[in-house]
Each structure stands twice: as C-alpha cells, then as structure tokens.
Biopython code that builds the backbone (N, CA, C, O; Angstrom):
import numpy as np
from Bio.PDB.StructureBuilder import StructureBuilder

atoms = [
    (1, "VAL", "N", (0.858, -1.184, 0.000)),
    (1, "VAL", "CA", (0.000, 0.000, 0.000)),
    (1, "VAL", "C", (0.893, 1.232, 0.000)),
    (1, "VAL", "O", (1.823, 1.344, 0.798)),
    (2, "GLN", "N", (0.599, 2.140, -0.894)),
    (2, "GLN", "CA", (1.350, 3.395, -0.956)),
    (2, "GLN", "C", (0.414, 4.554, -0.622)),
    (2, "GLN", "O", (-0.739, 4.589, -1.051)),
    (3, "LEU", "N", (0.933, 5.486, 0.145)),
    (3, "LEU", "CA", (0.185, 6.685, 0.505)),
    (3, "LEU", "C", (0.905, 7.889, -0.077)),
    (3, "LEU", "O", (2.078, 8.126, 0.213)),
    (4, "GLN", "N", (0.200, 8.640, -0.892)),
    (4, "GLN", "CA", (0.773, 9.825, -1.525)),
    (4, "GLN", "C", (0.077, 11.052, -0.965)),
    (4, "GLN", "O", (-1.113, 11.270, -1.190)),
    (5, "ALA", "N", (0.839, 11.844, -0.234)),
    (5, "ALA", "CA", (0.291, 13.050, 0.379)),
    (5, "ALA", "C", (0.680, 14.281, -0.416)),
    (5, "ALA", "O", (1.713, 14.312, -1.084)),
    (6, "SER", "N", (-0.160, 15.283, -0.333)),
    (6, "SER", "CA", (0.108, 16.547, -1.009)),
    (6, "SER", "C", (-0.600, 17.675, -0.281)),
    (6, "SER", "O", (-1.485, 17.440, 0.543)),
    (7, "GLY", "N", (-0.203, 18.899, -0.593)),
    (7, "GLY", "CA", (-0.925, 20.049, -0.084)),
    (7, "GLY", "C", (-0.231, 20.878, 0.967)),
    (7, "GLY", "O", (-0.768, 21.900, 1.392)),
    (8, "GLY", "N", (0.940, 20.472, 1.397)),
    (8, "GLY", "CA", (1.637, 21.268, 2.390)),
    (8, "GLY", "C", (2.156, 22.564, 1.790)),
    (8, "GLY", "O", (2.032, 22.800, 0.588)),
    (9, "GLY", "N", (2.737, 23.402, 2.641)),
    (9, "GLY", "CA", (3.282, 24.653, 2.151)),
    (9, "GLY", "C", (3.455, 25.667, 3.253)),
    (9, "GLY", "O", (3.395, 25.352, 4.441)),
    (10, "LEU", "N", (3.672, 26.900, 2.822)),
    (10, "LEU", "CA", (3.890, 28.023, 3.739)),
    (10, "LEU", "C", (2.651, 28.903, 3.736)),
    (10, "LEU", "O", (2.133, 29.260, 2.678)),
    (11, "VAL", "N", (2.185, 29.245, 4.912)),
    (11, "VAL", "CA", (0.997, 30.082, 5.038)),
    (11, "VAL", "C", (1.166, 30.996, 6.244)),
    (11, "VAL", "O", (1.868, 30.655, 7.196)),
    (12, "GLN", "N", (0.536, 32.133, 6.203)),
    (12, "GLN", "CA", (0.581, 33.045, 7.339)),
    (12, "GLN", "C", (-0.394, 32.597, 8.418)),
    (12, "GLN", "O", (-1.382, 31.918, 8.138)),
    (13, "ALA", "N", (-0.108, 32.978, 9.630)),
    (13, "ALA", "CA", (-1.006, 32.652, 10.739)),
    (13, "ALA", "C", (-2.403, 33.172, 10.429)),
    (13, "ALA", "O", (-2.584, 34.285, 9.937)),
    (14, "GLY", "N", (-3.378, 32.334, 10.732)),
    (14, "GLY", "CA", (-4.761, 32.671, 10.425)),
    (14, "GLY", "C", (-5.234, 32.160, 9.082)),
    (14, "GLY", "O", (-6.429, 32.191, 8.785)),
    (15, "GLY", "N", (-4.307, 31.693, 8.274)),
    (15, "GLY", "CA", (-4.643, 31.206, 6.950)),
    (15, "GLY", "C", (-5.083, 29.756, 6.966)),
    (15, "GLY", "O", (-5.252, 29.146, 8.022)),
    (16, "SER", "N", (-5.265, 29.217, 5.764)),
    (16, "SER", "CA", (-5.777, 27.855, 5.610)),
    (16, "SER", "C", (-4.917, 27.055, 4.645)),
    (16, "SER", "O", (-4.297, 27.603, 3.733)),
    (17, "LEU", "N", (-4.895, 25.766, 4.864)),
    (17, "LEU", "CA", (-4.280, 24.815, 3.946)),
    (17, "LEU", "C", (-5.125, 23.561, 3.943)),
    (17, "LEU", "O", (-5.833, 23.258, 4.903)),
    (18, "ARG", "N", (-5.032, 22.837, 2.838)),
    (18, "ARG", "CA", (-5.731, 21.561, 2.742)),
    (18, "ARG", "C", (-4.738, 20.484, 2.344)),
    (18, "ARG", "O", (-4.068, 20.590, 1.317)),
    (19, "LEU", "N", (-4.651, 19.455, 3.158)),
    (19, "LEU", "CA", (-3.803, 18.303, 2.868)),
    (19, "LEU", "C", (-4.661, 17.176, 2.297)),
    (19, "LEU", "O", (-5.798, 16.963, 2.721)),
    (20, "SER", "N", (-4.103, 16.474, 1.346)),
    (20, "SER", "CA", (-4.790, 15.336, 0.762)),
    (20, "SER", "C", (-3.859, 14.134, 0.717)),
    (20, "SER", "O", (-2.640, 14.280, 0.630)),
    (21, "CYS", "N", (-4.442, 12.961, 0.777)),
    (21, "CYS", "CA", (-3.650, 11.729, 0.747)),
    (21, "CYS", "C", (-4.445, 10.665, 0.018)),
    (21, "CYS", "O", (-5.628, 10.463, 0.291)),
    (22, "ALA", "N", (-3.796, 9.992, -0.903)),
    (22, "ALA", "CA", (-4.444, 8.927, -1.664)),
    (22, "ALA", "C", (-3.729, 7.608, -1.422)),
    (22, "ALA", "O", (-2.502, 7.533, -1.477)),
    (23, "ALA", "N", (-4.501, 6.587, -1.159)),
    (23, "ALA", "CA", (-3.948, 5.251, -0.954)),
    (23, "ALA", "C", (-4.087, 4.443, -2.227)),
    (23, "ALA", "O", (-5.124, 4.476, -2.889)),
    (24, "SER", "N", (-3.039, 3.722, -2.560)),
    (24, "SER", "CA", (-3.077, 2.858, -3.735)),
    (24, "SER", "C", (-2.375, 1.543, -3.414)),
    (24, "SER", "O", (-1.638, 1.438, -2.433)),
    (25, "GLY", "N", (-2.616, 0.557, -4.247)),
    (25, "GLY", "CA", (-2.012, -0.743, -4.027)),
    (25, "GLY", "C", (-3.057, -1.825, -3.891)),
    (25, "GLY", "O", (-4.232, -1.609, -4.189)),
    (26, "ARG", "N", (-2.635, -2.975, -3.448)),
    (26, "ARG", "CA", (-3.542, -4.121, -3.333)),
    (26, "ARG", "C", (-3.899, -4.344, -1.873)),
    (26, "ARG", "O", (-3.041, -4.687, -1.059)),
    (27, "PHE", "N", (-5.146, -4.150, -1.554)),
    (27, "PHE", "CA", (-5.632, -4.386, -0.203)),
    (27, "PHE", "C", (-7.115, -4.688, -0.270)),
    (27, "PHE", "O", (-7.792, -4.342, -1.238)),
    (28, "PHE", "N", (-7.611, -5.337, 0.771)),
    (28, "PHE", "CA", (-9.026, -5.658, 0.809)),
    (28, "PHE", "C", (-9.853, -4.442, 1.165)),
    (28, "PHE", "O", (-10.862, -4.146, 0.524)),
    (29, "SER", "N", (-9.413, -3.742, 2.195)),
    (29, "SER", "CA", (-10.114, -2.533, 2.616)),
    (29, "SER", "C", (-9.189, -1.716, 3.506)),
    (29, "SER", "O", (-8.148, -2.193, 3.960)),
    (30, "ILE", "N", (-9.587, -0.498, 3.740)),
    (30, "ILE", "CA", (-8.839, 0.365, 4.653)),
    (30, "ILE", "C", (-9.733, 0.708, 5.831)),
    (30, "ILE", "O", (-10.843, 1.211, 5.653)),
    (31, "ASN", "N", (-9.260, 0.441, 6.998)),
    (31, "ASN", "CA", (-10.030, 0.793, 8.189)),
    (31, "ASN", "C", (-9.856, 2.271, 8.483)),
    (31, "ASN", "O", (-10.516, 3.107, 7.866)),
    (32, "ARG", "N", (-8.999, 2.595, 9.394)),
    (32, "ARG", "CA", (-8.828, 3.972, 9.804)),
    (32, "ARG", "C", (-7.802, 4.695, 8.931)),
    (32, "ARG", "O", (-6.780, 4.124, 8.552)),
    (33, "MET", "N", (-8.090, 5.945, 8.623)),
    (33, "MET", "CA", (-7.125, 6.823, 7.956)),
    (33, "MET", "C", (-6.971, 8.068, 8.819)),
    (33, "MET", "O", (-7.875, 8.440, 9.568)),
    (34, "GLY", "N", (-5.832, 8.692, 8.703)),
    (34, "GLY", "CA", (-5.657, 9.881, 9.517)),
    (34, "GLY", "C", (-4.403, 10.653, 9.208)),
    (34, "GLY", "O", (-3.664, 10.344, 8.274)),
    (35, "TRP", "N", (-4.183, 11.668, 10.018)),
    (35, "TRP", "CA", (-3.021, 12.539, 9.887)),
    (35, "TRP", "C", (-2.315, 12.662, 11.234)),
    (35, "TRP", "O", (-2.944, 12.827, 12.279)),
    (36, "TYR", "N", (-1.004, 12.577, 11.175)),
    (36, "TYR", "CA", (-0.154, 12.797, 12.328)),
    (36, "TYR", "C", (0.821, 13.912, 11.963)),
    (36, "TYR", "O", (0.967, 14.261, 10.791)),
    (37, "ARG", "N", (1.479, 14.463, 12.963)),
    (37, "ARG", "CA", (2.496, 15.475, 12.686)),
    (37, "ARG", "C", (3.672, 15.319, 13.637)),
    (37, "ARG", "O", (3.567, 14.742, 14.719)),
    (38, "GLN", "N", (4.784, 15.855, 13.189)),
    (38, "GLN", "CA", (6.008, 15.728, 13.974)),
    (38, "GLN", "C", (6.872, 16.956, 13.781)),
    (38, "GLN", "O", (7.024, 17.458, 12.667)),
    (39, "THR", "N", (7.437, 17.436, 14.877)),
    (39, "THR", "CA", (8.410, 18.524, 14.846)),
    (39, "THR", "C", (9.738, 17.970, 15.344)),
    (39, "THR", "O", (9.761, 16.956, 16.041)),
    (40, "PRO", "N", (10.845, 18.623, 14.996)),
    (40, "PRO", "CA", (12.166, 18.120, 15.387)),
    (40, "PRO", "C", (12.282, 17.911, 16.888)),
    (40, "PRO", "O", (11.941, 18.788, 17.681)),
    (41, "GLY", "N", (12.769, 16.736, 17.264)),
    (41, "GLY", "CA", (13.003, 16.443, 18.662)),
    (41, "GLY", "C", (11.784, 15.977, 19.427)),
    (41, "GLY", "O", (11.866, 15.695, 20.622)),
    (42, "LYS", "N", (10.653, 15.894, 18.747)),
    (42, "LYS", "CA", (9.435, 15.469, 19.412)),
    (42, "LYS", "C", (8.861, 14.222, 18.754)),
    (42, "LYS", "O", (9.152, 13.919, 17.597)),
    (43, "GLN", "N", (8.044, 13.511, 19.512)),
    (43, "GLN", "CA", (7.398, 12.328, 18.967)),
    (43, "GLN", "C", (6.276, 12.723, 18.005)),
    (43, "GLN", "O", (5.676, 13.793, 18.102)),
    (44, "ARG", "N", (6.034, 11.819, 17.089)),
    (44, "ARG", "CA", (4.924, 12.025, 16.171)),
    (44, "ARG", "C", (3.618, 11.983, 16.977)),
    (44, "ARG", "O", (3.441, 11.130, 17.846)),
    (45, "GLU", "N", (2.718, 12.911, 16.677)),
    (45, "GLU", "CA", (1.473, 12.980, 17.425)),
    (45, "GLU", "C", (0.267, 12.919, 16.499)),
    (45, "GLU", "O", (0.315, 13.358, 15.350)),
    (46, "LEU", "N", (-0.801, 12.370, 17.025)),
    (46, "LEU", "CA", (-2.038, 12.260, 16.262)),
    (46, "LEU", "C", (-2.671, 13.649, 16.108)),
    (46, "LEU", "O", (-2.764, 14.417, 17.065)),
    (47, "VAL", "N", (-3.097, 13.945, 14.892)),
    (47, "VAL", "CA", (-3.814, 15.189, 14.634)),
    (47, "VAL", "C", (-5.307, 14.904, 14.471)),
    (47, "VAL", "O", (-6.141, 15.515, 15.139)),
    (48, "ALA", "N", (-5.629, 13.979, 13.586)),
    (48, "ALA", "CA", (-7.027, 13.636, 13.350)),
    (48, "ALA", "C", (-7.104, 12.289, 12.659)),
    (48, "ALA", "O", (-6.238, 11.935, 11.860)),
    (49, "THR", "N", (-8.156, 11.538, 12.978)),
    (49, "THR", "CA", (-8.393, 10.268, 12.315)),
    (49, "THR", "C", (-9.871, 10.141, 11.944)),
    (49, "THR", "O", (-10.738, 10.793, 12.526)),
    (50, "VAL", "N", (-10.127, 9.288, 10.965)),
    (50, "VAL", "CA", (-11.504, 8.993, 10.573)),
    (50, "VAL", "C", (-11.603, 7.500, 10.299)),
    (50, "VAL", "O", (-10.786, 6.935, 9.572)),
    (51, "SER", "N", (-12.598, 6.878, 10.883)),
    (51, "SER", "CA", (-12.769, 5.437, 10.727)),
    (51, "SER", "C", (-13.524, 5.131, 9.436)),
    (51, "SER", "O", (-14.024, 6.029, 8.759)),
    (52, "SER", "N", (-13.592, 3.850, 9.118)),
    (52, "SER", "CA", (-14.340, 3.441, 7.926)),
    (52, "SER", "C", (-15.819, 3.755, 8.068)),
    (52, "SER", "O", (-16.534, 3.889, 7.075)),
    (53, "GLY", "N", (-16.273, 3.871, 9.307)),
    (53, "GLY", "CA", (-17.671, 4.215, 9.554)),
    (53, "GLY", "C", (-17.933, 5.704, 9.620)),
    (53, "GLY", "O", (-19.075, 6.140, 9.763)),
    (54, "GLY", "N", (-16.864, 6.485, 9.515)),
    (54, "GLY", "CA", (-17.025, 7.936, 9.520)),
    (54, "GLY", "C", (-16.795, 8.612, 10.860)),
    (54, "GLY", "O", (-16.898, 9.834, 10.961)),
    (55, "SER", "N", (-16.486, 7.839, 11.883)),
    (55, "SER", "CA", (-16.211, 8.445, 13.185)),
    (55, "SER", "C", (-14.882, 9.179, 13.142)),
    (55, "SER", "O", (-13.901, 8.676, 12.594)),
    (56, "THR", "N", (-14.856, 10.362, 13.720)),
    (56, "THR", "CA", (-13.645, 11.181, 13.704)),
    (56, "THR", "C", (-13.101, 11.392, 15.112)),
    (56, "THR", "O", (-13.821, 11.315, 16.107)),
    (57, "ASN", "N", (-11.812, 11.659, 15.149)),
    (57, "ASN", "CA", (-11.129, 11.930, 16.414)),
    (57, "ASN", "C", (-10.107, 13.015, 16.157)),
    (57, "ASN", "O", (-9.381, 12.951, 15.165)),
    (58, "TYR", "N", (-10.030, 14.008, 17.023)),
    (58, "TYR", "CA", (-9.119, 15.134, 16.829)),
    (58, "TYR", "C", (-8.272, 15.383, 18.059)),
    (58, "TYR", "O", (-8.695, 15.146, 19.190)),
    (59, "LYS", "N", (-7.084, 15.858, 17.814)),
    (59, "LYS", "CA", (-6.251, 16.405, 18.887)),
    (59, "LYS", "C", (-6.987, 17.629, 19.423)),
    (59, "LYS", "O", (-7.559, 18.412, 18.665)),
    (60, "ASP", "N", (-6.959, 17.776, 20.749)),
    (60, "ASP", "CA", (-7.732, 18.860, 21.353)),
    (60, "ASP", "C", (-7.406, 20.228, 20.763)),
    (60, "ASP", "O", (-8.304, 21.040, 20.541)),
    (61, "SER", "N", (-6.146, 20.481, 20.513)),
    (61, "SER", "CA", (-5.733, 21.826, 20.086)),
    (61, "SER", "C", (-6.176, 22.168, 18.661)),
    (61, "SER", "O", (-6.090, 23.329, 18.259)),
    (62, "VAL", "N", (-6.641, 21.197, 17.899)),
    (62, "VAL", "CA", (-7.073, 21.482, 16.529)),
    (62, "VAL", "C", (-8.587, 21.416, 16.373)),
    (62, "VAL", "O", (-9.120, 21.728, 15.308)),
    (63, "LYS", "N", (-9.271, 21.012, 17.426)),
    (63, "LYS", "CA", (-10.731, 20.918, 17.348)),
    (63, "LYS", "C", (-11.327, 22.283, 17.011)),
    (63, "LYS", "O", (-10.939, 23.302, 17.582)),
    (64, "GLY", "N", (-12.260, 22.285, 16.091)),
    (64, "GLY", "CA", (-12.888, 23.524, 15.676)),
    (64, "GLY", "C", (-12.130, 24.253, 14.590)),
    (64, "GLY", "O", (-12.662, 25.180, 13.980)),
    (65, "ARG", "N", (-10.900, 23.852, 14.337)),
    (65, "ARG", "CA", (-10.091, 24.500, 13.290)),
    (65, "ARG", "C", (-9.812, 23.554, 12.125)),
    (65, "ARG", "O", (-9.788, 23.974, 10.968)),
    (66, "PHE", "N", (-9.605, 22.285, 12.435)),
    (66, "PHE", "CA", (-9.280, 21.295, 11.413)),
    (66, "PHE", "C", (-10.483, 20.381, 11.192)),
    (66, "PHE", "O", (-11.237, 20.083, 12.118)),
    (67, "THR", "N", (-10.643, 19.948, 9.953)),
    (67, "THR", "CA", (-11.705, 19.009, 9.611)),
    (67, "THR", "C", (-11.135, 17.903, 8.739)),
    (67, "THR", "O", (-10.549, 18.161, 7.688)),
    (68, "ILE", "N", (-11.315, 16.675, 9.186)),
    (68, "ILE", "CA", (-10.855, 15.532, 8.398)),
    (68, "ILE", "C", (-12.036, 14.954, 7.635)),
    (68, "ILE", "O", (-13.152, 14.887, 8.150)),
    (69, "SER", "N", (-11.781, 14.543, 6.417)),
    (69, "SER", "CA", (-12.835, 13.933, 5.605)),
    (69, "SER", "C", (-12.236, 12.795, 4.798)),
    (69, "SER", "O", (-11.025, 12.717, 4.587)),
    (70, "ARG", "N", (-13.107, 11.932, 4.363)),
    (70, "ARG", "CA", (-12.629, 10.729, 3.687)),
    (70, "ARG", "C", (-13.572, 10.368, 2.542)),
    (70, "ARG", "O", (-14.792, 10.487, 2.655)),
    (71, "ASP", "N", (-12.980, 9.928, 1.450)),
    (71, "ASP", "CA", (-13.747, 9.403, 0.316)),
    (71, "ASP", "C", (-13.466, 7.907, 0.246)),
    (71, "ASP", "O", (-12.396, 7.487, -0.194)),
    (72, "MET", "N", (-14.424, 7.120, 0.680)),
    (72, "MET", "CA", (-14.218, 5.677, 0.751)),
    (72, "MET", "C", (-14.012, 5.072, -0.634)),
    (72, "MET", "O", (-13.206, 4.158, -0.806)),
    (73, "ALA", "N", (-14.738, 5.583, -1.611)),
    (73, "ALA", "CA", (-14.654, 5.022, -2.959)),
    (73, "ALA", "C", (-13.288, 5.266, -3.584)),
    (73, "ALA", "O", (-12.780, 4.425, -4.326)),
    (74, "LYS", "N", (-12.693, 6.417, -3.283)),
    (74, "LYS", "CA", (-11.408, 6.774, -3.885)),
    (74, "LYS", "C", (-10.235, 6.478, -2.960)),
    (74, "LYS", "O", (-9.082, 6.669, -3.346)),
    (75, "ASN", "N", (-10.513, 6.019, -1.755)),
    (75, "ASN", "CA", (-9.455, 5.735, -0.771)),
    (75, "ASN", "C", (-8.569, 6.958, -0.541)),
    (75, "ASN", "O", (-7.341, 6.874, -0.560)),
    (76, "THR", "N", (-9.213, 8.069, -0.328)),
    (76, "THR", "CA", (-8.495, 9.296, -0.043)),
    (76, "THR", "C", (-8.945, 9.879, 1.302)),
    (76, "THR", "O", (-10.060, 9.637, 1.764)),
    (77, "VAL", "N", (-8.067, 10.634, 1.895)),
    (77, "VAL", "CA", (-8.379, 11.343, 3.124)),
    (77, "VAL", "C", (-7.830, 12.750, 2.996)),
    (77, "VAL", "O", (-6.745, 12.957, 2.451)),
    (78, "SER", "N", (-8.584, 13.718, 3.502)),
    (78, "SER", "CA", (-8.163, 15.108, 3.427)),
    (78, "SER", "C", (-8.233, 15.748, 4.801)),
    (78, "SER", "O", (-8.992, 15.317, 5.669)),
    (79, "LEU", "N", (-7.439, 16.770, 4.978)),
    (79, "LEU", "CA", (-7.433, 17.527, 6.227)),
    (79, "LEU", "C", (-7.516, 19.004, 5.870)),
    (79, "LEU", "O", (-6.561, 19.573, 5.341)),
    (80, "GLN", "N", (-8.642, 19.619, 6.154)),
    (80, "GLN", "CA", (-8.799, 21.044, 5.965)),
    (80, "GLN", "C", (-8.371, 21.746, 7.231)),
    (80, "GLN", "O", (-8.932, 21.522, 8.303)),
    (81, "MET", "N", (-7.365, 22.603, 7.097)),
    (81, "MET", "CA", (-6.804, 23.274, 8.258)),
    (81, "MET", "C", (-7.073, 24.767, 8.134)),
    (81, "MET", "O", (-6.559, 25.430, 7.234)),
    (82, "ASN", "N", (-7.878, 25.281, 9.044)),
    (82, "ASN", "CA", (-8.213, 26.699, 9.073)),
    (82, "ASN", "C", (-7.646, 27.353, 10.327)),
    (82, "ASN", "O", (-7.273, 26.677, 11.286)),
    (83, "SER", "N", (-7.592, 28.652, 10.302)),
    (83, "SER", "CA", (-7.101, 29.411, 11.459)),
    (83, "SER", "C", (-5.774, 28.862, 11.959)),
    (83, "SER", "O", (-5.589, 28.636, 13.155)),
    (84, "LEU", "N", (-4.868, 28.656, 11.039)),
    (84, "LEU", "CA", (-3.592, 28.042, 11.382)),
    (84, "LEU", "C", (-2.782, 28.922, 12.308)),
    (84, "LEU", "O", (-2.809, 30.150, 12.226)),
    (85, "LYS", "N", (-2.057, 28.252, 13.196)),
    (85, "LYS", "CA", (-1.210, 28.924, 14.167)),
    (85, "LYS", "C", (0.230, 28.468, 13.973)),
    (85, "LYS", "O", (0.489, 27.426, 13.372)),
    (86, "SER", "N", (1.155, 29.257, 14.485)),
    (86, "SER", "CA", (2.568, 28.895, 14.337)),
    (86, "SER", "C", (2.865, 27.538, 14.963)),
    (86, "SER", "O", (3.747, 26.820, 14.493)),
    (87, "LYS", "N", (2.147, 27.185, 16.004)),
    (87, "LYS", "CA", (2.386, 25.903, 16.663)),
    (87, "LYS", "C", (1.899, 24.721, 15.830)),
    (87, "LYS", "O", (2.153, 23.569, 16.182)),
    (88, "ASP", "N", (1.202, 24.997, 14.728)),
    (88, "ASP", "CA", (0.794, 23.928, 13.816)),
    (88, "ASP", "C", (1.914, 23.564, 12.839)),
    (88, "ASP", "O", (1.798, 22.600, 12.081)),
    (89, "THR", "N", (2.988, 24.336, 12.863)),
    (89, "THR", "CA", (4.117, 24.053, 11.982)),
    (89, "THR", "C", (4.709, 22.693, 12.310)),
    (89, "THR", "O", (5.074, 22.423, 13.454)),
    (90, "ALA", "N", (4.801, 21.841, 11.300)),
    (90, "ALA", "CA", (5.292, 20.479, 11.492)),
    (90, "ALA", "C", (5.320, 19.775, 10.138)),
    (90, "ALA", "O", (4.830, 20.287, 9.132)),
    (91, "VAL", "N", (5.909, 18.590, 10.152)),
    (91, "VAL", "CA", (5.760, 17.693, 9.013)),
    (91, "VAL", "C", (4.536, 16.834, 9.284)),
    (91, "VAL", "O", (4.441, 16.188, 10.328)),
    (92, "TYR", "N", (3.616, 16.827, 8.357)),
    (92, "TYR", "CA", (2.379, 16.085, 8.507)),
    (92, "TYR", "C", (2.455, 14.776, 7.723)),
    (92, "TYR", "O", (2.871, 14.744, 6.565)),
    (93, "TYR", "N", (2.045, 13.712, 8.381)),
    (93, "TYR", "CA", (2.111, 12.379, 7.782)),
    (93, "TYR", "C", (0.712, 11.780, 7.664)),
    (93, "TYR", "O", (-0.084, 11.809, 8.602)),
    (94, "CYS", "N", (0.449, 11.249, 6.504)),
    (94, "CYS", "CA", (-0.781, 10.493, 6.278)),
    (94, "CYS", "C", (-0.588, 9.082, 6.831)),
    (94, "CYS", "O", (0.499, 8.511, 6.740)),
    (95, "ASN", "N", (-1.649, 8.533, 7.399)),
    (95, "ASN", "CA", (-1.587, 7.198, 7.993)),
    (95, "ASN", "C", (-2.814, 6.395, 7.573)),
    (95, "ASN", "O", (-3.916, 6.932, 7.464)),
    (96, "ALA", "N", (-2.609, 5.114, 7.342)),
    (96, "ALA", "CA", (-3.737, 4.256, 6.985)),
    (96, "ALA", "C", (-3.522, 2.867, 7.560)),
    (96, "ALA", "O", (-2.398, 2.374, 7.651)),
    (97, "ARG", "N", (-4.617, 2.260, 7.939)),
    (97, "ARG", "CA", (-4.593, 0.874, 8.416)),
    (97, "ARG", "C", (-5.395, 0.049, 7.422)),
    (97, "ARG", "O", (-6.616, 0.180, 7.326)),
    (98, "ALA", "N", (-4.697, -0.793, 6.691)),
    (98, "ALA", "CA", (-5.309, -1.554, 5.610)),
    (98, "ALA", "C", (-5.379, -3.034, 5.961)),
    (98, "ALA", "O", (-4.516, -3.572, 6.655)),
    (99, "ILE", "N", (-6.424, -3.671, 5.465)),
    (99, "ILE", "CA", (-6.615, -5.097, 5.667)),
    (99, "ILE", "C", (-6.110, -5.834, 4.434)),
    (99, "ILE", "O", (-6.585, -5.611, 3.320)),
    (100, "ILE", "N", (-5.147, -6.710, 4.651)),
    (100, "ILE", "CA", (-4.608, -7.553, 3.588)),
    (100, "ILE", "C", (-4.620, -8.977, 4.092)),
    (100, "ILE", "O", (-3.963, -9.303, 5.081)),
    (101, "GLN", "N", (-5.377, -9.831, 3.404)),
    (101, "GLN", "CA", (-5.509, -11.236, 3.813)),
    (101, "GLN", "C", (-5.840, -11.343, 5.299)),
    (101, "GLN", "O", (-5.195, -12.084, 6.042)),
    (102, "LEU", "N", (-6.833, -10.606, 5.708)),
    (102, "LEU", "CA", (-7.415, -10.667, 7.053)),
    (102, "LEU", "C", (-6.512, -10.083, 8.137)),
    (102, "LEU", "O", (-6.855, -10.151, 9.318)),
    (103, "ILE", "N", (-5.394, -9.524, 7.772)),
    (103, "ILE", "CA", (-4.478, -8.934, 8.754)),
    (103, "ILE", "C", (-4.423, -7.431, 8.526)),
    (103, "ILE", "O", (-4.352, -6.966, 7.388)),
    (104, "GLU", "N", (-4.456, -6.685, 9.606)),
    (104, "GLU", "CA", (-4.384, -5.227, 9.505)),
    (104, "GLU", "C", (-2.932, -4.776, 9.558)),
    (104, "GLU", "O", (-2.171, -5.173, 10.440)),
    (105, "TYR", "N", (-2.571, -3.948, 8.605)),
    (105, "TYR", "CA", (-1.228, -3.382, 8.544)),
    (105, "TYR", "C", (-1.328, -1.859, 8.602)),
    (105, "TYR", "O", (-2.329, -1.270, 8.194)),
    (106, "GLU", "N", (-0.283, -1.246, 9.111)),
    (106, "GLU", "CA", (-0.257, 0.205, 9.216)),
    (106, "GLU", "C", (0.750, 0.769, 8.215)),
    (106, "GLU", "O", (1.855, 0.249, 8.063)),
    (107, "TYR", "N", (0.349, 1.837, 7.542)),
    (107, "TYR", "CA", (1.191, 2.453, 6.522)),
    (107, "TYR", "C", (1.294, 3.956, 6.757)),
    (107, "TYR", "O", (0.407, 4.587, 7.334)),
    (108, "TRP", "N", (2.421, 4.506, 6.282)),
    (108, "TRP", "CA", (2.672, 5.934, 6.414)),
    (108, "TRP", "C", (3.010, 6.539, 5.058)),
    (108, "TRP", "O", (3.657, 5.910, 4.221)),
    (109, "GLY", "N", (2.564, 7.755, 4.866)),
    (109, "GLY", "CA", (2.969, 8.515, 3.697)),
    (109, "GLY", "C", (4.335, 9.139, 3.926)),
    (109, "GLY", "O", (4.942, 8.953, 4.981)),
    (110, "GLN", "N", (4.814, 9.877, 2.937)),
    (110, "GLN", "CA", (6.168, 10.405, 2.966)),
    (110, "GLN", "C", (6.307, 11.674, 3.782)),
    (110, "GLN", "O", (7.429, 12.110, 4.036)),
    (111, "GLY", "N", (5.228, 12.273, 4.193)),
    (111, "GLY", "CA", (5.306, 13.497, 4.977)),
    (111, "GLY", "C", (5.274, 14.730, 4.098)),
    (111, "GLY", "O", (5.882, 14.764, 3.028)),
    (112, "THR", "N", (4.562, 15.737, 4.560)),
    (112, "THR", "CA", (4.501, 17.002, 3.835)),
    (112, "THR", "C", (4.653, 18.140, 4.843)),
    (112, "THR", "O", (4.010, 18.147, 5.893)),
    (113, "GLN", "N", (5.502, 19.086, 4.511)),
    (113, "GLN", "CA", (5.831, 20.171, 5.435)),
    (113, "GLN", "C", (4.729, 21.225, 5.435)),
    (113, "GLN", "O", (4.280, 21.680, 4.383)),
    (114, "VAL", "N", (4.312, 21.598, 6.625)),
    (114, "VAL", "CA", (3.400, 22.724, 6.814)),
    (114, "VAL", "C", (4.120, 23.740, 7.681)),
    (114, "VAL", "O", (4.532, 23.430, 8.799)),
    (115, "THR", "N", (4.272, 24.951, 7.168)),
    (115, "THR", "CA", (4.937, 26.011, 7.899)),
    (115, "THR", "C", (3.985, 27.192, 8.024)),
    (115, "THR", "O", (3.478, 27.711, 7.030)),
    (116, "VAL", "N", (3.754, 27.605, 9.266)),
    (116, "VAL", "CA", (2.861, 28.731, 9.528)),
    (116, "VAL", "C", (3.712, 29.874, 10.082)),
    (116, "VAL", "O", (4.323, 29.752, 11.143)),
    (117, "SER", "N", (3.738, 30.962, 9.359)),
    (117, "SER", "CA", (4.543, 32.104, 9.785)),
    (117, "SER", "C", (3.685, 33.066, 10.602)),
    (117, "SER", "O", (2.515, 33.301, 10.298)),
    (118, "SER", "N", (4.297, 33.611, 11.640)),
    (118, "SER", "CA", (3.540, 34.526, 12.509)),
    (118, "SER", "C", (3.771, 35.974, 12.120)),
    (118, "SER", "O", (3.213, 36.878, 12.743)),
]
sb = StructureBuilder()
sb.init_structure("model")
sb.init_model(0)
sb.init_chain("A")
sb.init_seg("    ")
for serial, (resi, resn, name, xyz) in enumerate(atoms, 1):
    if name == "N":
        sb.init_residue(resn, " ", resi, " ")
    sb.init_atom(name, np.array(xyz, "f"), 0.0, 1.0, " ", f" {name:<3s}", serial, name[0])
structure = sb.get_structure()
C-alpha cells in the first residue's frame, strides 16, 4: 500500500491549507485513515483520524479548526486546516490501516511540510 500526500506549504497565521492523501495498491479494505504530525526532537502525534464508519477523532488543540474527511470510494483522506497557528508548523504524515488477507497493517505517507509564519 502506498500513501501519496500533497498540499503542504507556507501560510501566514490565520490562513488555511488543505492536505490530501491517496492510498493505492492491493488491499481488501482500509479501516482507519488519519493525519499525524512531527516537529524536530518530538514524537509524532495524532492530529485527526476517521474510521471506515465515519467516526472522527481530533487532537484537542485542533478541534474547531481542522476538519478531516474521507472518500471511501477513492481511498483518499483530506485535512482542511483553518485558522492556522505557528504551533501547527510540522511535518504532517498520512496514515492508513489496511486489511490484507485478514491482517491489519499500518502504513505511512512520505510526509509534507506545513509552515505557519507569525
């Protein structure tokens, strides 16, 4: 399974960006998809996830600002980020849990840089 992420970039504080990620390859289905982020010297942290049933989960600090959405038919996940803050600056990683021969595997995209200038 390959995850191709896009949409990162440089934006001023208060601005918006939209991240997208597409899953491709051979798998039976994808359970949860989501976005994580990481800054230098820190552990990767969960930003938002969406289950195959549509249930969402957000990091507290992004609630009300970020919206995760998923297209089950296209195996894509997007993250709309509004009211961006400098503390949102990080490398964002797409994540997916795919079922292959009845076993769930976890996959990561290549990461996309989001920089918010104050």
